C-alpha positions as CSV (number, residue, x, y, z in Angstrom):
1,M,83.4,116.9,156.1
2,T,80.0,115.8,155.0
3,I,76.6,115.0,156.8
4,N,74.5,112.4,155.1
5,N,70.9,113.5,154.2
6,N,68.6,111.5,156.4
7,Y,65.7,113.8,156.3
8,S,63.4,115.5,153.8
9,L,65.1,118.6,152.3
10,N,62.0,119.2,150.4
11,Y,60.5,121.9,152.6
12,M,58.2,123.6,149.8
13,C,56.6,120.0,149.3
14,T,54.7,120.2,152.5
15,T,50.8,119.8,152.0
16,F,48.9,121.9,154.1
17,D,44.7,121.5,155.1
18,S,43.5,124.5,154.2
19,N,40.8,124.0,156.9
20,I,43.4,124.5,159.9
21,E,43.2,128.2,159.4
22,K,42.4,130.7,156.7
23,E,45.5,132.9,155.7
24,Q,45.4,136.2,157.3
25,V,46.3,139.3,155.5
26,Y,48.6,142.3,157.9
27,Y,50.1,145.4,156.8
28,F,53.7,146.5,157.2
29,Q,54.3,149.3,159.7
30,T,54.5,152.4,157.5
31,E,58.6,152.8,158.1
32,V,59.0,149.0,157.1
33,N,56.6,149.9,153.9
34,Q,59.1,152.6,153.2
35,L,62.4,150.2,153.9
36,L,61.0,147.4,151.6
37,S,60.1,150.2,148.7
38,L,63.9,151.4,148.9
39,I,65.3,148.0,148.8
40,V,63.6,146.7,146.5
41,N,64.2,149.3,143.8
42,T,67.8,150.2,145.1
43,F,70.5,149.2,142.5
44,Y,73.2,147.9,145.5
45,K,76.2,145.5,144.1
46,K,77.0,144.1,147.6
47,K,73.8,142.1,147.5
48,E,75.3,138.9,149.2
49,I,74.9,140.8,152.6
50,F,71.7,139.1,152.7
51,L,73.1,136.1,153.4
52,R,75.2,137.1,156.2
53,E,72.0,138.6,157.9
54,L,70.2,135.9,157.4
55,I,72.8,133.4,159.1
56,S,73.1,136.4,162.1
57,N,69.8,136.2,162.8
58,S,70.1,132.1,162.6
59,S,72.7,132.6,165.0
60,D,71.1,134.5,167.3
61,A,68.0,132.0,167.7
62,L,70.4,129.2,168.5
63,D,71.7,131.2,171.0
64,K,68.0,132.2,172.7
65,I,67.1,128.2,172.5
66,R,70.6,127.0,174.0
67,Y,70.3,130.0,176.9
68,Q,67.0,128.5,178.1
69,S,68.3,124.9,178.0
70,I,70.9,126.0,180.6
71,S,67.7,126.3,182.9
72,D,65.7,124.0,181.4
73,P,66.8,121.2,178.8
74,S,63.9,120.3,178.1
75,V,63.4,122.8,175.4
76,L,65.8,121.0,173.3
77,D,63.6,118.0,172.9
78,S,61.4,118.9,170.0
79,E,64.9,119.4,168.3
80,P,68.2,118.0,169.8
81,D,70.5,119.5,167.1
82,L,71.6,123.1,166.7
83,F,72.1,124.0,163.4
84,I,72.1,126.2,160.0
85,H,71.3,124.3,157.1
86,I,71.4,126.4,153.4
87,I,69.5,124.6,150.8
88,P,69.8,125.8,147.3
89,N,67.1,124.6,144.8
90,K,67.7,124.9,141.3
91,A,64.6,123.5,140.1
92,S,62.3,126.0,141.5
93,N,65.0,128.9,142.0
94,T,65.0,129.1,145.9
95,L,67.4,129.3,148.5
96,T,66.5,128.6,152.2
97,V,68.4,129.2,155.4
98,A,66.7,127.0,158.0
99,D,67.9,126.9,161.6
100,S,66.9,124.8,164.6
101,G,66.9,128.1,166.9
102,I,64.0,129.0,169.4
103,G,61.6,129.7,166.3
104,M,59.0,132.5,166.5
105,T,55.5,132.4,167.8
106,K,52.2,134.5,166.1
107,I,52.6,137.3,167.7
108,D,56.5,137.2,167.2
109,L,55.7,136.9,163.0
110,I,53.8,140.4,163.5
111,N,55.7,142.0,166.1
112,N,59.2,140.9,164.6
113,I,58.9,141.3,161.0
114,G,55.7,143.1,160.4
115,T,56.4,146.1,162.4
116,I,59.9,147.5,164.1
117,A,59.5,149.1,167.4
118,R,63.1,150.9,167.4
119,S,63.3,154.3,166.8
120,G,66.5,154.4,164.6
121,T,64.6,152.7,161.9
122,K,63.1,156.2,160.7
123,K,66.6,157.3,160.9
124,F,67.9,154.7,158.5
125,V,65.0,154.9,155.9
126,E,65.9,158.7,156.1
127,A,69.7,157.9,155.2
128,L,69.0,155.3,152.9
129,Q,66.5,158.4,151.3
130,A,70.0,160.3,151.4
131,G,72.3,157.8,149.9
132,A,73.9,156.3,152.5
133,D,75.5,152.8,152.4
134,L,73.0,149.7,152.4
135,S,75.7,147.3,154.6
136,L,73.9,149.6,157.7
137,I,70.8,147.6,157.2
138,G,71.0,145.4,161.0
139,Q,72.5,148.2,162.7
140,F,68.8,149.3,163.5
141,G,67.4,145.5,163.6
142,V,66.2,145.2,160.2
143,G,68.4,142.3,158.7
144,F,65.9,140.2,158.2
145,Y,64.9,142.9,155.0
146,A,68.1,142.6,153.6
147,S,66.1,139.4,151.7
148,Y,64.5,141.2,149.3
149,L,67.9,142.8,147.5
150,V,67.6,139.2,146.0
151,S,64.3,138.1,146.4
152,K,60.7,138.6,144.9
153,K,59.0,136.4,147.4
154,V,59.7,135.7,150.8
155,L,58.0,132.3,152.9
156,I,58.9,131.7,156.2
157,Y,57.9,128.5,158.2
158,T,58.8,128.9,161.8
159,K,58.0,126.7,165.3
160,S,58.4,127.6,168.5
161,N,58.0,125.5,171.7
162,L,55.1,128.2,172.8
163,D,53.1,127.8,169.6
164,D,51.9,125.9,166.9
165,Y,53.3,125.8,163.2
166,F,52.8,128.7,161.0
167,T,53.9,130.5,157.7
168,W,54.6,133.8,157.1
169,E,54.5,135.4,153.1
170,S,55.0,138.7,151.3
171,L,56.0,140.0,148.1
172,A,57.4,142.8,149.7
173,G,54.2,144.9,148.7
174,G,52.6,146.7,151.5
175,S,50.9,143.5,153.2
176,F,51.9,139.9,154.5
177,M,49.9,136.8,155.3
178,I,50.5,134.8,158.5
179,K,48.9,131.1,158.3
180,K,48.5,128.1,160.8
181,I,49.4,124.9,159.0
182,H,49.8,121.0,159.9
183,P,53.0,119.9,161.4
184,I,56.2,119.7,159.3
185,K,58.2,116.1,159.8
186,N,61.4,116.0,160.4
187,F,61.1,120.3,161.7
188,G,60.4,120.1,165.4
189,R,62.0,123.6,166.0
190,G,63.1,126.4,164.3
191,T,62.9,128.7,161.1
192,K,63.2,127.8,157.7
193,V,63.5,131.2,155.6
194,V,62.9,130.7,151.5
195,L,63.5,132.7,149.2
196,F,62.3,133.0,145.6
197,L,65.2,134.8,143.7
198,K,64.8,137.4,141.1
199,E,65.8,136.3,137.5
200,D,68.5,138.5,137.5
201,Q,70.1,136.8,140.9
202,L,70.1,133.2,140.5
203,E,74.4,133.2,141.1
204,F,73.3,133.0,144.7
205,L,72.2,129.2,144.0
206,E,75.4,128.6,142.5
207,E,77.6,125.8,145.4
208,R,80.7,128.1,144.7
209,R,79.5,131.3,145.0
210,L,77.3,130.2,148.4
211,K,81.0,129.0,149.9
212,E,82.4,132.3,148.9
213,I,80.0,134.0,150.6
214,I,80.0,132.1,153.9
215,K,83.9,131.6,154.5
216,K,84.1,135.5,153.9
217,H,81.3,136.2,156.4
218,S,80.1,133.7,158.6
219,E,83.5,131.0,159.0
220,F,83.3,131.3,162.7
221,I,79.9,131.7,163.5
222,S,79.4,129.0,166.7
223,Y,77.1,126.5,164.9
224,P,77.9,124.4,162.2
225,I,76.6,126.0,159.1
226,A,75.8,123.1,156.2
227,L,75.3,123.7,152.5
228,E,73.6,121.2,150.2
229,I,75.6,119.9,147.7
230,E,74.8,117.7,145.1
231,K,77.3,114.7,143.9
232,I,77.3,112.1,141.3
233,V,77.6,109.2,142.0
234,E,78.0,106.1,139.7
235,K,75.2,102.9,140.5
236,D,75.6,99.1,139.2
237,V,72.2,98.1,138.2
238,I,71.0,95.1,137.1
239,P,68.4,95.5,134.0
240,E,65.1,93.9,134.3
241,D,65.3,92.5,130.7
242,S,68.1,90.2,131.5
243,E,67.7,88.3,128.3
244,S,68.9,91.5,126.0
245,S,71.5,92.1,128.8
246,K,75.3,90.7,128.6
247,L,75.8,87.6,130.6
248,N,79.3,86.6,132.4
249,E,81.1,83.5,133.0
250,T,78.2,82.6,135.6
251,G,75.1,83.1,133.5
252,K,74.2,85.9,135.4
253,A,73.4,89.3,133.5
254,E,76.3,92.4,134.1
255,P,75.2,95.1,136.1
256,K,75.1,98.7,134.3
257,K,77.0,101.6,135.7
258,I,74.6,104.6,135.7
259,K,74.8,108.0,137.2
260,E,72.7,109.4,139.6
261,I,72.9,112.9,141.5
262,K,73.3,112.6,145.4
263,K,72.5,115.1,147.9
264,E,74.0,116.1,150.8
265,L,75.0,118.3,153.6
266,Q,78.4,119.6,153.9
267,I,79.6,121.8,156.7
268,L,81.2,124.7,155.5
269,N,82.7,126.8,158.9
270,K,85.3,123.9,160.1
271,Q,87.6,126.6,161.6
272,R,86.6,127.4,165.0
273,P,86.9,130.8,166.4
274,I,89.7,130.0,168.7
275,W,90.0,133.2,169.9
276,M,86.6,132.3,171.8
277,Q,89.1,129.8,174.1
278,R,91.7,130.4,176.7
279,A,94.7,130.7,175.5
280,Q,96.1,127.7,178.0
281,D,93.8,125.2,176.0
282,I,94.9,125.8,172.7
283,S,98.2,124.2,171.5
284,E,101.0,125.7,169.4
285,E,99.7,123.8,166.6
286,E,96.1,124.9,166.5
287,Y,97.4,128.2,166.5
288,T,99.7,128.2,163.7
289,K,96.6,126.4,161.6
290,F,94.4,129.2,162.5
291,Y,97.7,131.7,161.2
292,K,98.2,129.9,158.0
293,A,94.0,129.8,157.8
294,I,93.3,133.5,157.6
295,T,96.6,134.7,156.1
296,N,97.4,132.2,153.6
297,D,100.8,131.8,154.4
298,W,102.8,128.8,153.8
299,E,105.4,129.7,157.1
300,D,104.5,129.6,160.7
301,H,104.3,133.0,162.6
302,L,107.0,134.2,164.4
303,A,104.9,135.7,167.2
304,K,101.7,135.8,168.6
305,K,99.4,137.3,171.1
306,H,96.2,136.0,172.5
307,F,94.4,138.1,175.3
308,S,90.9,139.9,175.9
309,V,89.8,143.3,177.3
310,E,87.1,144.0,179.0
311,G,86.3,147.4,180.9
312,Q,85.6,150.4,178.7
313,V,85.2,148.2,175.9
314,D,85.2,144.1,175.7
315,F,86.5,142.4,172.8
316,R,89.0,139.6,172.1
317,A,91.5,139.3,169.6
318,I,94.8,137.1,168.2
319,L,97.7,139.2,166.7
320,F,100.4,137.4,164.8
321,V,103.7,138.8,163.8
322,P,104.9,136.6,160.4
323,R,108.3,135.8,159.9
324,R,108.9,137.7,157.1
325,A,108.0,141.0,155.2
326,P,106.2,141.0,152.5
327,F,108.0,143.0,149.3
328,D,104.9,145.3,149.1
329,L,105.0,146.1,152.6
330,F,105.2,150.0,152.4
331,D,103.5,150.0,149.1
332,S,100.7,152.7,149.3
333,R,98.6,151.3,146.6
334,K,98.3,148.1,148.4
335,K,94.8,147.6,150.4
336,S,95.6,146.8,154.3
337,N,93.7,143.7,155.3
338,N,96.0,142.0,157.8
339,I,93.1,142.6,160.7
340,K,89.9,141.1,160.0
341,L,87.5,142.9,162.1
342,Y,84.3,140.5,163.2
343,V,81.2,141.6,165.4
344,R,79.9,138.8,167.8
345,R,81.8,136.1,165.3
346,V,80.1,137.6,161.9
347,F,82.7,139.2,159.6
348,I,82.5,142.8,159.3
349,M,85.7,144.5,157.3
350,D,89.3,143.6,156.8
351,N,90.2,146.8,155.4
352,C,89.5,149.2,158.3
353,Q,92.1,151.7,158.0
354,E,91.0,152.9,161.8
355,L,92.1,149.6,163.8
356,M,95.8,149.8,163.4
357,P,98.4,152.6,162.5
358,D,100.3,152.1,159.6
359,Y,103.2,151.3,160.7
360,L,102.1,148.2,162.5
361,N,100.2,147.4,158.8
362,F,102.9,143.9,158.7
363,I,100.6,142.2,162.3
364,K,97.8,140.0,161.1
365,G,94.8,138.9,163.2
366,V,91.6,139.0,164.0
367,V,89.4,141.2,166.2
368,D,85.8,140.1,167.8
369,S,84.1,143.0,169.3
370,E,80.9,142.1,171.3
371,D,80.1,146.5,171.5
372,L,80.4,147.4,168.1
373,P,76.8,147.4,166.0
374,L,76.6,144.2,163.6
375,N,76.6,146.3,160.6
376,I,78.2,149.5,160.7
377,S,79.2,151.5,157.2
378,R,83.2,152.4,156.9
379,E,82.1,156.4,157.5
380,A,80.7,155.6,161.0
381,L,83.4,153.4,161.9
382,Q,85.7,155.8,161.7
383,Q,84.2,157.9,163.9
384,N,83.3,155.4,166.4
385,K,84.7,155.6,169.9
386,I,84.6,151.8,170.6
387,L,87.3,151.5,167.6
388,K,89.4,154.5,168.9
389,V,90.0,152.2,172.3
390,I,90.4,149.1,170.3
391,K,93.3,150.6,168.3
392,K,95.0,152.2,171.4
393,N,94.4,148.3,173.1
394,L,95.7,146.5,169.9
395,I,99.1,149.1,169.7
396,K,99.5,148.4,173.4
397,K,99.3,144.4,173.2
398,S,101.5,144.6,169.7
399,I,104.5,146.1,171.9
400,E,104.2,144.2,174.6
401,M,104.2,141.6,172.1
402,F,107.6,142.6,170.8
403,F,109.3,143.0,174.0
404,E,108.2,139.0,174.9
405,L,109.8,138.4,171.1
406,S,112.9,140.5,172.4
407,N,114.0,138.1,175.1
408,D,114.9,135.7,172.5
409,N,117.9,137.1,170.4
410,D,117.7,134.6,167.5
411,D,113.9,135.4,166.9
412,Y,114.3,138.8,167.4
413,A,117.0,139.1,165.1
414,K,114.7,137.6,162.8
415,F,112.1,140.0,163.4
416,Y,114.2,143.0,163.4
417,E,115.9,142.5,160.3
418,A,112.3,142.3,158.4
419,F,110.5,144.7,160.8
420,S,113.0,147.5,161.8
421,K,111.8,150.2,159.6
422,N,108.3,149.9,161.0
423,L,109.8,150.3,164.5
424,K,111.6,153.3,163.8
425,L,108.1,154.6,161.9
426,G,106.6,154.1,165.1
427,V,109.0,156.0,167.1
428,H,108.5,158.7,164.2
429,E,104.5,158.8,164.5
430,D,103.4,157.9,167.8
431,S,104.8,160.6,170.0
432,Q,102.8,158.4,172.7
433,N,104.6,155.4,172.4
434,R,107.9,156.7,171.0
435,S,109.8,155.6,174.0
436,K,108.6,152.2,174.2
437,F,109.4,151.9,170.5
438,A,113.1,153.3,170.9
439,E,113.6,150.5,173.8
440,L,113.1,147.8,170.9
441,L,115.6,149.5,168.5
442,R,119.0,148.1,167.9
443,F,122.2,149.6,166.3
444,R,126.0,148.4,165.5
445,S,128.1,149.7,168.1
446,S,131.5,150.2,168.0
447,K,132.1,148.1,171.4
448,V,130.3,145.4,170.3
449,P,131.1,144.9,166.7
450,D,129.4,141.6,165.9
451,E,126.4,141.9,167.4
452,T,123.5,144.8,167.7
453,V,122.9,146.9,170.7
454,S,119.9,148.5,172.6
455,F,120.1,152.0,173.8
456,K,119.9,150.4,177.4
457,E,122.7,147.9,176.3
458,Y,124.6,151.4,175.7
459,I,123.9,153.2,179.2
460,S,124.7,150.4,180.9
461,R,128.7,150.7,179.5
462,C,128.7,154.5,179.7
463,G,130.9,156.0,182.4
464,E,129.4,158.2,185.7
465,K,130.2,161.6,184.0
466,Q,128.6,160.9,180.5
467,K,125.2,161.4,179.9
468,K,125.4,161.4,176.4
469,I,124.3,158.9,173.7
470,Y,126.9,159.2,170.8
471,Y,125.5,158.2,167.1
472,I,126.4,158.9,163.6
473,I,124.4,158.1,160.6
474,G,125.8,157.1,157.0
475,E,125.4,155.1,154.2
476,D,127.3,151.7,155.1
477,L,129.3,150.3,158.5
478,K,132.9,150.5,156.7
479,T,132.8,154.2,155.6
480,L,131.5,154.8,159.6
481,K,133.9,153.3,161.3
482,K,136.8,155.6,159.5
483,S,134.8,158.7,159.5
484,P,136.9,161.8,161.2
485,F,133.8,162.6,162.9
486,I,134.4,159.7,165.8
487,E,137.8,160.1,165.9
488,K,137.6,161.7,169.6
489,L,135.2,159.5,170.6
490,V,137.4,156.4,169.6
491,Y,140.5,157.9,171.2
492,N,139.0,158.2,174.4
493,D,137.5,155.4,174.4
494,I,133.9,156.1,174.1
495,E,131.1,153.9,172.9
496,I,129.6,155.3,169.2
497,L,126.4,153.7,167.9
498,Y,126.5,153.2,163.8
499,M,123.2,153.8,162.1
500,T,123.4,152.7,158.4
501,D,119.3,152.6,157.4
502,P,118.0,155.8,155.9
503,M,114.7,155.5,158.2
504,D,117.4,156.3,161.0
505,E,117.6,159.7,159.7
506,Y,113.8,160.2,159.9
507,C,113.6,158.1,163.5
508,M,116.7,160.4,165.1
509,Q,114.5,163.5,164.3
510,Q,112.1,162.9,166.6
511,L,113.8,160.8,169.0
512,K,116.0,163.6,171.2
513,E,116.8,161.4,174.3
514,F,116.0,158.3,175.9
515,E,116.2,157.6,179.7
516,G,117.6,160.8,180.6
517,Y,120.4,160.6,178.0
518,K,120.7,163.0,175.5
519,L,121.2,161.9,171.8
520,I,124.1,163.3,170.0
521,C,124.8,162.9,166.6
522,V,128.5,163.4,166.0
523,T,128.3,165.2,162.4
524,K,126.1,167.8,163.9
525,E,127.2,171.1,165.7
526,G,126.6,170.8,169.8
527,F,129.1,168.3,170.3
528,S,131.0,167.7,173.4
529,L,132.7,165.5,175.6
530,D,131.6,165.3,179.5
531,D,134.2,164.0,181.1
532,V,136.7,167.1,179.7
533,D,138.2,168.3,182.8
534,E,139.7,171.9,183.1
535,N,143.0,171.7,181.7
536,S,142.0,170.3,178.9
537,R,138.9,173.1,178.5
538,K,142.0,175.7,179.1
539,K,144.3,174.2,176.3
540,H,141.5,173.9,173.8
541,D,140.5,177.9,174.4
542,E,144.3,178.8,173.7
543,L,144.7,176.8,170.5
544,V,141.0,178.4,169.3
545,L,142.8,182.0,170.0
546,S,146.0,181.1,168.5
547,Y,144.2,179.3,165.4
548,S,141.9,182.9,165.0
549,T,143.8,184.1,162.2
550,L,143.9,181.0,160.2
551,C,140.1,180.2,160.5
552,E,139.6,184.1,159.6
553,V,141.7,183.8,156.2
554,I,140.2,180.2,155.4
555,K,136.5,181.8,156.0
556,D,137.5,184.7,153.4
557,I,138.4,182.4,150.9
558,L,135.8,179.7,151.0
559,G,133.0,182.9,150.9
560,D,129.6,181.4,151.9
561,R,130.0,177.9,151.1
562,V,130.7,177.8,155.2
563,E,129.0,179.9,157.8
564,K,131.8,179.8,160.0
565,V,135.2,177.9,160.5
566,V,136.2,176.7,164.0
567,V,138.9,174.6,165.6
568,S,137.4,171.4,166.3
569,E,136.9,169.4,169.4
570,R,135.7,165.8,167.6
571,I,138.6,165.0,165.3
572,Q,142.1,163.5,166.3
573,R,143.9,162.8,163.5
574,S,141.8,164.1,160.1
575,P,142.8,168.2,158.8
576,G,139.3,168.9,159.3
577,C,135.2,167.7,158.7
578,L,132.0,169.5,157.9
579,V,129.7,169.9,160.3
580,T,126.0,170.6,159.8
581,G,123.7,172.6,162.0
582,E,121.9,171.2,164.6
583,Y,118.5,171.2,163.2
584,G,119.4,170.3,159.7
585,W,120.0,168.1,157.3
586,T,123.2,165.9,157.7
587,A,125.1,164.7,154.8
588,N,123.3,161.3,154.3
589,M,119.9,163.0,155.0
590,E,121.1,165.5,151.6
591,R,122.2,162.3,149.8
592,I,118.8,160.4,150.4
593,M,117.0,163.7,149.5
594,K,118.6,164.4,146.2
595,A,118.0,160.5,145.0
596,Q,114.2,161.2,145.5
597,A,112.9,161.3,141.8
598,L,109.5,163.3,142.9
599,R,111.7,165.5,145.3
600,D,110.8,169.2,146.2
601,P,113.2,171.2,145.1
602,S,112.4,174.4,147.1
603,M,112.9,172.0,150.1
604,S,116.7,171.8,150.1
605,S,117.1,175.7,150.1
606,Y,115.7,175.9,153.6
607,M,116.2,172.4,154.9
608,S,120.2,172.4,153.7
609,S,121.8,173.4,156.8
610,K,125.1,175.8,156.4
611,K,128.2,174.0,157.0
612,T,130.6,174.7,160.1
613,F,134.5,173.9,158.7
614,E,136.0,172.5,161.6
615,I,139.8,172.3,161.8
616,N,142.5,170.0,163.6
617,P,144.8,172.2,165.5
618,T,147.6,169.3,165.6
619,N,146.9,168.1,162.4
620,N,150.5,169.0,159.9
621,I,149.2,170.4,157.0
622,I,147.2,172.9,159.5
623,I,149.7,173.2,161.5
624,E,151.8,174.3,157.8
625,L,148.7,176.4,156.5
626,K,149.0,178.6,159.7
627,R,152.7,179.1,159.3
628,R,152.2,180.3,155.7
629,V,148.7,182.7,156.9
630,E,150.9,184.0,159.6
631,L,154.2,184.4,157.0
632,D,151.8,186.4,154.1
633,R,147.9,185.7,154.4
634,T,147.5,186.7,151.0
635,D,149.6,183.5,149.7
636,R,148.0,182.3,146.6
637,M,149.2,178.6,147.8
638,V,147.0,179.5,150.8
639,R,144.1,180.3,149.1
640,D,144.6,176.9,146.5
641,L,145.0,174.5,149.5
642,S,142.0,176.0,151.1
643,F,139.8,175.2,148.2
644,L,141.5,171.4,148.0
645,L,141.2,171.1,151.6
646,F,137.5,172.1,151.6
647,D,136.6,169.4,148.9
648,V,138.3,166.9,150.4
649,T,136.9,167.4,153.6
650,M,133.5,167.7,151.9
651,I,134.1,163.7,150.9
652,V,135.2,162.4,153.8
653,S,132.0,164.1,155.7
654,G,129.6,162.7,153.3
655,F,128.9,165.3,150.8
656,S,129.3,165.3,147.3
657,V,131.9,167.9,145.9
658,E,129.8,170.5,144.0
659,N,132.5,171.1,141.1
660,P,134.5,168.1,140.3
661,N,136.2,169.2,137.3
662,N,137.7,172.3,139.6
663,F,138.4,169.5,142.3
664,S,140.2,167.2,139.4
665,D,142.5,170.6,138.0
666,R,143.8,170.6,141.6
667,I,144.8,167.3,142.2
668,I,146.4,167.3,139.1
669,R,148.4,170.4,139.5
670,I,149.5,169.2,143.2
671,L,150.7,165.8,141.6
672,E,152.7,167.4,138.9
673,L,154.2,170.1,141.4
674,G,154.9,167.0,143.5
675,L,156.3,165.3,140.9
676,N,158.5,168.2,139.6
677,I,156.5,168.4,136.0
678,V,156.3,171.6,134.4
679,P,153.2,171.4,131.8
680,K,153.7,171.2,127.8
681,E,152.8,174.5,126.4
682,S,150.2,173.0,123.9
683,E,148.3,171.5,127.4
684,N,148.1,174.1,129.4
685,N,149.6,177.2,127.9
686,Y,151.4,178.2,130.3
687,N,154.5,180.7,128.7
688,E,151.0,183.0,127.8
689,I,150.8,184.2,131.0
690,S,152.5,184.9,134.2
691,Q,152.4,182.8,136.9
692,N,150.3,184.9,138.7
693,Q,147.5,185.9,136.5
694,E,147.2,181.9,135.6
695,W,146.3,181.6,139.9
696,E,144.2,184.4,139.6
697,S,142.0,182.7,136.7
698,K,142.2,179.6,138.7
699,D,140.8,181.7,142.0
700,M,138.5,183.1,139.8
701,D,136.8,179.9,138.5
702,L,137.0,178.6,141.9
703,D,135.0,181.2,143.5
704,K,132.1,180.5,141.2
705,I,131.8,177.2,142.6
706,D,128.2,177.4,144.8
């Protein structure tokens, strides 16, 4: 969008009558003089903030005149339009920032620019001397002086409805001049700040650079910001000397095409700050357009939350959930820039770590606060109590948005597929909102094979006596469905949740119960059924007593490979399973940790839990072992079968075999015995040693397994 240049842009070419008023020289306040000296002599790479400050000042001036016009509309008669114009002039190396705001009287020029009454200014000067961040400019009301980051001289033209036309001029040398001048054409009210740029700061005259700065810092200023741009246009001109020019068929001279430079104003802040409007007044199309503008995403958003908070802190915000997760979502080297922080529509930063927790780093949007200081360093921002209140509210509203999204199963399925890891991180890291994030989790279930279910849905199907939620974690769904750990639960028609995401391990370490139901991992100690009757309990106790000798023998054979051997309550068909401690790693977690390239080996020594070998007293293999032990507890076959059974149980329980070679030898010997094959002398040298010596040799090797 462009605006025709219907008025004189050459602000510097106004002719003044020297008889109107003689220039009056004033001296800066001591603190201001120190401040200017520091700014002029300081190397600061973010010098672009000067334009942000001047535009913010212009916006404030426009706010004031608009506020006055509510009670007295006549104040706008001198200049009805409210605007901010940026005019670069490469011929004179000047940059002009003009507005039609309230303007300044002579007293205002002296008080607002020549002196600073605020006590914070002295502290700011001291902070600058100590090496503080110059982006603090403006926090102490000294934003105008950022002009001297890029300027060697500043000239101000101003007109207030309450006073005449005045100029203010300074070279930042300790003094400034004020002069009353003749009226300026097409300048009924407002302020024009003309910056005479330093030789090394001429980049701020380039159209591309100015557009970049305005889009970054001032895109959502409430008033139109127009930049004067140059365009080359072709124009037909008939030469004055028609005799020397070519004639067309009608005998008339053909016009020549010449190129000329045309100047016009182009509005840069077309995108309006829609967060300032009421949600009911904004269409879905406008939300989508705004989302794409601030994120550069080519897809529409999946969910949004538009809200305002009033009370302890006042701010407005719009949060969006994208449709897909970026490939580098969990890249720690990536700077988070999803939430853009504004203060009164002025951009402050987009990488504020204190605004949103890491586990919600996928949420995009804007936050506009009325209470934060306009300019504030990152260090100060981290300590700001207002920011902590904003963060708490953003988390709360994000969770509300997720619950609203969960009402649509299809959309929530897309969301959960993309961002389930973030929700589980929320359970792991955010103790205050852990129960809410837990309610948003979804898992596969033994009762609902084709869909995912929530903890609440699981509880709704529980029996009256069941006060536990049973789950199992593993590598894939197919393996979990055939796991020996769930046999008794399936036999008793009790629902089990299947968890196959590695993040589930970390999540469930922190989540011990949900709405009064204890969460039980069926691969760990502490498993029991709630609805076991007295007869079943008595029968189990009898089996424990009957198999105590076998348990003792197997424990002696396996040694410190297992902590204990017990009769199981959780398996129905399999001969046994390996159970880990309640607070140690599961088999799946051990697998995950071993796969970490940069893992700490010392952690495995105390987190790898001692294993409990649970045997099934109804399994034929266990029954036969019991019979052999009762006949001869020193039977060598019992010893070898115990090791073989242990290795097989490790595999089906999710662990890796510690010594694959010995395991392979045992399997081969069992195959040979089953097929009545006698090993050849050249291969195994069976004839050189007795059968007993052979078994003892194998046992010695097995005993070395750790």
